N, C-alpha and C positions, 0 to 999 in steps of 0.2 A: 481435428487432431492440430492442436497448436503447436507451430514450429520452435525448434530450439536454437535456432540460428538464423541469421538475416543474409539475403542476397541482394538487397537494395538499401541504398542510403540516400537520404534526402537531407539537403541542407537549406535552412531558411535563415534569414537575418533581419534586424530591426535597427535600422541605422540611427534612429532616435533614441534607442535605449542601449546601445552598443551591445546586443545579445546576438547570439548565434544558438540555434537548434538542429542539433543532428538526430534525425528519426531513422532509425534501423528497422526494415521490416523485410518480411518473406514473402516474395510475389511467386505465385504459381498458377497453374491452370487446373481447375477441379472440372472433373468429367462426371457427366450424369448420363447413364445410358436407359434409353427407353426402349420397348419392344412393342411395334405396330405394325400389324398384318404381316407378320413374319420376317420384318425388317428390324435391324437394330439399329438405332439413331444415337449418335453421340451429342448431346447439347454440353458444350464446354463454356467456361466463362473464366476470366482471370480474377484471382484473388488476393488481395493483399492484407496481412495480417501484420499488424505492428509488435514488434518484438521489445524496441526500447526506444526511450527519448531522452537526450542529454541536452540540457541548457547550460552554455557557456557565457561568461563574461568576457569581455574584450581582452582581458589578461590571460584568460583559459584559453582563448582562440589563438592568441598569439604563442603561447607556449606549446600547443597542439601543432601549430604550424611549424614551429623550430623543430620539434621531435620528428614530425613526417619529413620535413627535409633532411635530418640527420639520417634517417633511414633509409630514403631513397638515395643519398649519397653515397651510403655504404654499399648499395647495389650498383654502383658506378654508373647510375642513369643520370642524363641531364634533363631536368624538367622543362627548361626554358625553350 
């Protein structure tokens, strides 16, 4: 089942091209139960499904940073 929300954000950047990529993913643990000799065994594994990816130019990244700073300032939080 593909998730409809994300709980993980990854940020990568390319200094030479002045681009930033934000990748939004949903990370969860998938459980697979097996029964052997009357015992139930849980074989679990971490799954990461990409929900969206956004490419930002230098100007877009600066605008997003300013917006996020305003939001945090409205919360009366000091980010420094």
